[in-house]
C-alpha positions as CSV (number, residue, x, y, z in Angstrom):
1,M,39.8,155.3,142.4
2,E,39.4,151.3,141.5
3,E,39.2,151.4,137.6
4,R,35.9,149.8,136.7
5,L,35.5,147.9,133.1
6,H,31.9,146.8,132.5
7,P,31.0,143.2,130.8
8,D,29.8,143.0,127.3
9,D,27.1,140.7,125.9
10,S,29.0,137.5,126.4
11,G,30.1,138.2,130.1
12,E,33.9,139.3,129.2
13,R,35.1,142.5,130.2
14,T,35.2,145.1,127.3
15,I,39.0,147.0,127.4
16,R,38.5,149.9,125.0
17,I,41.4,151.9,124.0
18,V,40.3,154.9,126.4
19,D,40.3,152.8,129.4
20,I,43.7,151.4,128.7
21,A,45.0,155.3,128.1
22,R,43.0,156.1,131.2
23,M,44.7,153.7,133.2
24,A,48.1,154.2,131.8
25,G,48.1,158.2,132.1
26,V,48.7,158.5,128.5
27,S,46.8,159.9,125.4
28,T,44.6,157.1,123.1
29,A,46.9,158.0,120.2
30,T,49.6,156.7,121.7
31,V,48.0,153.6,123.3
32,D,46.6,153.3,119.6
33,R,50.4,153.4,118.4
34,V,51.6,150.6,120.6
35,I,48.5,148.3,120.0
36,H,49.0,148.6,116.4
37,H,52.8,148.9,116.1
38,R,52.8,152.4,114.2
39,G,54.8,155.3,115.1
40,K,57.4,155.8,117.8
41,V,56.8,156.0,121.5
42,S,59.0,156.5,124.1
43,E,60.0,153.9,126.5
44,Q,58.8,155.1,129.9
45,N,55.2,155.3,128.0
46,L,55.4,152.0,126.5
47,A,56.6,150.3,129.3
48,R,53.7,151.8,131.2
49,I,51.1,150.6,128.1
50,N,52.3,147.6,128.2
51,A,51.7,146.7,132.0
52,V,48.6,147.6,131.6
53,L,47.8,145.7,128.7
54,R,49.1,142.6,130.9
55,Q,47.1,143.6,133.9
56,V,44.0,143.6,132.0
57,D,44.9,140.8,129.4
58,Y,44.1,142.9,126.6
59,R,43.2,141.5,123.5
60,P,42.3,143.2,120.0
61,N,38.7,143.2,118.9
62,L,38.7,140.1,116.7
63,I,35.2,140.3,115.1
64,A,35.5,144.0,114.6
65,R,38.6,143.6,112.6
66,S,37.4,140.6,110.6
67,L,34.2,142.2,109.9
68,A,36.0,145.5,108.6
69,S,38.1,143.1,106.4
70,G,35.3,141.4,104.8
71,R,37.0,138.5,104.2
72,R,35.6,134.9,105.0
73,R,37.7,132.1,105.6
74,T,37.1,128.4,105.9
75,L,38.6,125.8,107.9
76,C,38.5,122.1,107.4
77,V,38.1,119.4,110.3
78,V,39.6,116.1,109.2
79,T,38.4,113.5,112.0
80,P,37.1,109.8,112.8
81,A,33.4,109.2,111.7
82,F,31.6,108.4,114.5
83,E,28.0,107.9,116.3
84,E,26.6,108.7,119.0
85,G,28.1,108.0,122.3
86,D,31.5,107.4,120.5
87,Y,34.8,108.9,121.6
88,W,34.7,111.1,118.7
89,A,31.3,112.6,119.4
90,D,32.9,114.4,122.3
91,V,35.6,115.8,120.3
92,E,32.9,117.1,117.9
93,T,31.3,118.7,120.5
94,G,34.4,120.9,121.4
95,I,34.6,121.4,117.7
96,A,30.6,122.5,117.4
97,R,31.4,125.3,120.6
98,A,34.4,126.2,118.8
99,E,32.6,126.7,115.3
100,A,29.8,129.1,116.7
101,Q,32.4,131.6,118.0
102,A,34.5,131.0,114.7
103,R,31.4,132.7,112.5
104,R,31.5,135.7,114.8
105,Y,35.3,136.0,113.0
106,G,34.2,135.5,109.5
107,I,35.7,131.7,109.9
108,D,33.4,128.5,108.7
109,I,34.1,124.9,109.1
110,R,33.8,122.3,107.0
111,R,33.8,118.5,108.1
112,C,36.0,115.5,106.3
113,R,35.6,112.4,108.0
114,F,37.2,108.9,107.3
115,D,37.2,105.2,109.1
116,Q,40.0,105.5,111.9
117,Y,40.5,101.5,111.1
118,D,40.7,101.7,107.5
119,C,43.9,103.7,106.0
120,P,42.6,103.9,102.5
121,S,39.9,106.3,104.3
122,F,42.1,108.6,105.3
123,E,43.9,108.9,102.3
124,R,40.5,109.6,100.3
125,A,39.8,112.4,102.8
126,A,43.3,113.5,102.5
127,E,42.5,114.0,98.3
128,V,39.7,116.4,99.4
129,L,42.4,118.8,101.0
130,H,44.9,118.5,98.1
131,D,41.8,119.0,95.5
132,E,40.6,122.1,97.3
133,T,41.8,125.4,99.2
134,F,41.3,126.0,102.8
135,D,42.5,128.6,105.3
136,G,43.3,126.3,107.6
137,V,43.0,122.3,108.7
138,V,42.6,120.7,112.0
139,I,43.6,117.1,111.6
140,A,43.5,113.8,113.5
141,P,46.6,112.1,112.3
142,F,45.7,108.5,112.4
143,F,48.1,106.9,109.6
144,R,51.7,108.2,109.9
145,E,53.0,107.6,106.2
146,P,49.7,109.2,104.7
147,M,49.9,112.0,107.1
148,L,53.5,112.6,106.2
149,A,52.6,113.0,102.5
150,L,49.5,115.3,103.3
151,A,52.1,117.7,105.4
152,R,54.3,118.2,102.8
153,G,51.6,119.3,100.6
154,L,50.0,121.6,103.6
155,D,53.7,122.9,104.2
156,A,54.1,123.7,100.0
157,R,50.8,125.5,100.0
158,E,51.6,127.5,103.4
159,I,48.2,126.1,104.6
160,P,48.8,126.2,108.6
161,Y,47.4,122.8,110.3
162,V,46.8,121.7,113.6
163,F,46.7,117.9,115.4
164,V,44.2,117.2,117.5
165,D,44.3,113.7,119.7
166,S,47.7,112.3,118.8
167,D,50.8,114.0,116.9
168,L,53.6,113.6,114.4
169,P,56.7,115.8,115.9
170,E,58.3,115.8,112.6
171,C,55.1,117.6,111.0
172,N,55.3,121.3,110.4
173,R,51.8,121.6,112.4
174,L,51.2,124.8,113.9
175,A,50.1,123.2,116.7
176,Y,49.3,119.9,118.7
177,F,46.1,119.5,121.4
178,G,46.2,116.3,123.0
179,T,47.8,113.9,125.8
180,P,51.4,112.8,125.3
181,S,50.5,109.3,123.8
182,F,53.5,107.5,125.2
183,D,53.2,108.6,128.7
184,A,49.7,107.7,128.7
185,G,50.7,104.0,127.7
186,R,52.7,103.8,130.6
187,V,50.0,105.6,133.1
188,A,47.8,102.3,131.9
189,A,50.7,100.0,132.6
190,R,51.2,101.5,136.4
191,L,47.6,101.0,136.8
192,L,47.5,97.6,135.8
193,C,50.5,96.2,137.5
194,D,49.8,97.7,140.6
195,R,46.5,95.0,140.7
196,I,48.3,92.1,139.5
197,D,51.1,89.7,140.1
198,P,54.6,90.5,138.0
199,S,54.1,86.8,136.4
200,A,50.6,87.2,135.3
201,D,49.8,87.2,131.8
202,I,48.5,90.3,130.2
203,V,45.9,90.2,127.0
204,I,46.0,93.2,124.9
205,G,43.0,94.0,122.7
206,R,43.4,95.0,119.3
207,I,40.5,96.2,116.9
208,V,41.1,94.7,113.7
209,H,38.6,96.0,110.8
210,R,40.3,96.5,107.4
211,P,43.8,96.1,105.9
212,G,46.2,99.2,107.2
213,E,48.6,100.0,109.6
214,G,47.5,101.1,113.2
215,S,46.8,104.5,114.7
216,V,49.8,106.6,115.5
217,Q,48.4,107.2,118.8
218,C,47.4,103.6,119.7
219,R,51.5,102.4,118.6
220,L,52.8,105.3,120.9
221,R,50.6,103.9,123.7
222,E,51.6,100.5,123.5
223,E,55.3,101.4,123.2
224,G,54.6,103.2,126.4
225,F,53.2,100.3,128.3
226,R,55.6,97.5,127.3
227,A,58.7,100.4,128.4
228,Y,57.2,100.4,131.8
229,L,56.9,96.6,132.1
230,D,60.2,96.2,131.0
231,E,61.3,98.8,133.7
232,T,59.6,97.2,136.6
233,G,60.4,93.6,136.2
234,Y,57.4,92.4,134.7
235,R,57.6,88.5,133.8
236,G,54.6,87.2,132.4
237,T,53.8,87.0,129.0
238,L,51.7,89.5,126.8
239,L,49.1,88.1,124.5
240,S,47.2,89.6,121.8
241,A,43.5,89.0,120.9
242,S,42.1,90.2,117.7
243,L,38.6,91.9,117.9
244,R,35.8,93.1,115.6
245,L,33.5,95.8,116.1
246,D,30.9,94.1,114.0
247,D,31.2,90.4,114.9
248,P,30.6,89.3,118.6
249,A,30.3,85.8,118.1
250,G,33.7,86.0,116.0
251,N,35.0,88.4,119.3
252,E,33.7,85.4,122.0
253,R,35.4,82.5,120.0
254,E,39.0,84.4,119.9
255,L,38.6,85.1,124.1
256,D,37.3,81.6,124.7
257,A,40.4,80.2,123.1
258,L,42.7,82.5,124.3
259,F,41.7,82.1,128.0
260,A,41.3,78.4,127.7
261,A,45.0,78.0,126.5
262,H,46.3,80.7,129.0
263,P,44.4,80.6,132.5
264,S,47.0,82.7,134.4
265,V,45.9,85.7,132.4
266,A,44.9,88.4,135.2
267,G,45.2,91.9,133.4
268,A,44.4,93.2,129.9
269,V,44.7,96.4,128.4
270,T,43.1,98.2,125.1
271,F,44.7,101.3,123.6
272,N,41.6,102.8,122.2
273,S,38.4,103.7,123.4
274,T,37.1,99.9,122.9
275,C,37.7,98.4,126.2
276,H,33.8,97.8,126.6
277,L,34.3,94.8,124.1
278,L,36.5,93.1,126.7
279,A,34.8,94.0,129.7
280,G,31.6,92.6,128.2
281,Y,33.5,89.4,127.6
282,L,34.8,89.6,131.2
283,S,31.2,90.3,132.5
284,A,29.6,87.8,131.0
285,H,31.8,85.1,132.0
286,G,32.2,86.1,135.6
287,R,35.7,86.9,135.4
288,R,36.2,89.1,138.4
289,D,39.8,87.9,138.6
290,V,41.0,89.9,135.6
291,R,41.9,93.3,136.1
292,L,41.1,95.4,132.8
293,V,42.4,99.0,131.9
294,G,41.3,100.9,129.1
295,Y,41.0,104.7,127.8
296,D,38.3,107.2,127.2
297,A,35.3,108.0,129.5
298,I,32.5,107.1,126.7
299,R,29.3,105.9,128.0
300,R,30.1,102.3,127.3
301,N,32.9,102.5,129.1
302,G,31.6,103.9,131.8
303,R,28.7,101.6,132.2
304,M,31.4,98.9,132.4
305,L,33.6,100.6,135.1
306,A,30.4,101.2,137.4
307,E,29.5,97.8,137.1
308,G,33.2,96.5,138.2
309,A,34.6,94.5,134.9
310,V,36.6,97.8,134.3
311,T,39.4,98.5,136.5
312,A,40.5,102.3,135.5
313,L,40.2,104.4,132.6
314,V,42.3,106.8,131.4
315,A,40.6,109.7,130.1
316,Q,41.8,112.6,127.9
317,R,39.1,115.7,127.8
318,P,38.0,115.1,124.1
319,E,35.6,118.5,123.9
320,V,38.8,120.4,125.2
321,Q,40.9,119.0,122.7
322,G,38.3,119.6,120.0
323,Y,37.6,123.3,121.0
324,R,41.0,124.5,121.7
325,S,42.6,123.3,118.4
326,V,39.9,125.1,116.2
327,M,40.4,128.4,118.3
328,A,44.1,128.1,117.9
329,L,43.4,128.3,114.2
330,C,41.2,131.1,114.5
331,D,43.6,132.9,116.5
332,W,46.4,132.7,114.2
333,L,44.5,133.6,111.2
334,V,42.6,136.0,112.5
335,E,45.0,137.9,114.7
336,G,48.3,135.9,113.8
337,R,48.6,135.2,117.6
338,P,50.3,131.8,117.5
339,T,49.9,129.2,120.6
340,A,52.6,126.8,121.9
341,R,53.5,124.5,119.4
342,I,52.9,121.3,122.0
343,N,49.3,122.0,124.1
344,P,49.2,118.8,126.2
345,I,46.0,117.6,127.6
346,P,45.7,116.2,131.3
347,L,45.6,112.5,131.8
348,D,42.6,112.1,134.2
349,I,42.3,108.5,136.0
350,L,39.0,107.4,136.5
351,F,37.6,104.6,138.5
352,K,34.0,103.8,139.4
353,E,33.9,106.4,142.4
354,N,35.0,109.6,141.1
355,Y,33.6,108.7,137.4
356,P,30.1,109.9,138.1
357,Y,31.3,113.3,138.5
358,Y,33.6,113.3,135.7
359,N,33.6,116.5,133.3
360,N,35.8,116.5,130.6
361,N,35.7,120.6,130.1
362,L,39.0,122.5,131.4
């Protein structure tokens, strides 16, 4: 007769020890010994129980275990500050979704924000982690040297940490959730080069804000972009445009001068979510001859894509990144269950035809 397992309030199946015992043809005490790693079990019974556990994808009741321990834990999430409609607002949506589940496990989440264009701002956020005690940390490791110093301190205190959005493989992080940045740069290069002549000039738009090194992710994307051009015989010139988020008039002057000096520009790229700045200029000046590739399906970029000012966007499911990074730490702290060290998120390629149907959830 088929085994019927009833859903709990969340809609998920409730698998009890008695169910597993009945399916495996053993006693509940034998199942208890296997699940909690105590006492001896015959090889035959162990094999039968493990087969059932795999069949039903059994996981212990983490909520009950957390409540029984009586301990509350705190995670710190260190990510860039954002406004509504920004890329990091989507990451926060995933974090908030995970937070609702984490509370059930006795885990609280505290946010710590920094300016993604300002290295000292990241260093100030790192000081919070040095001065206070947390059970785990989710970090967007924007700036290499400060992050390496912070990682050494977390390692010394045996505080587990997870990277989100960008990675530093030399750090002893528990896990990384995000796209492979170097390959994401190669994808952008291919999207662009398939649409322009190999001898045409390309503009790289860079955001300048306050003094400080560029983000880890943007540098890796540019490395991947340049590597693809080198491998495919690109013969044009890569030009740089320094743009500011808060100075549209200055951006106008910068781009006017660049396009006047280099009339052969046929392509453009940005390595973060700000391609709408370049797209707005191209649209206002009727430059439909310049192909622009950018990153992230935020609304401002999506509008430019729909209007044709952006040729393609490379998207990376930010909500999924935020959710999975928090839940990985919850699983580790409550159950001691590790996740894979590297958890690559798909690179989604969006054109105006498929953008309206894009959903960044897995």
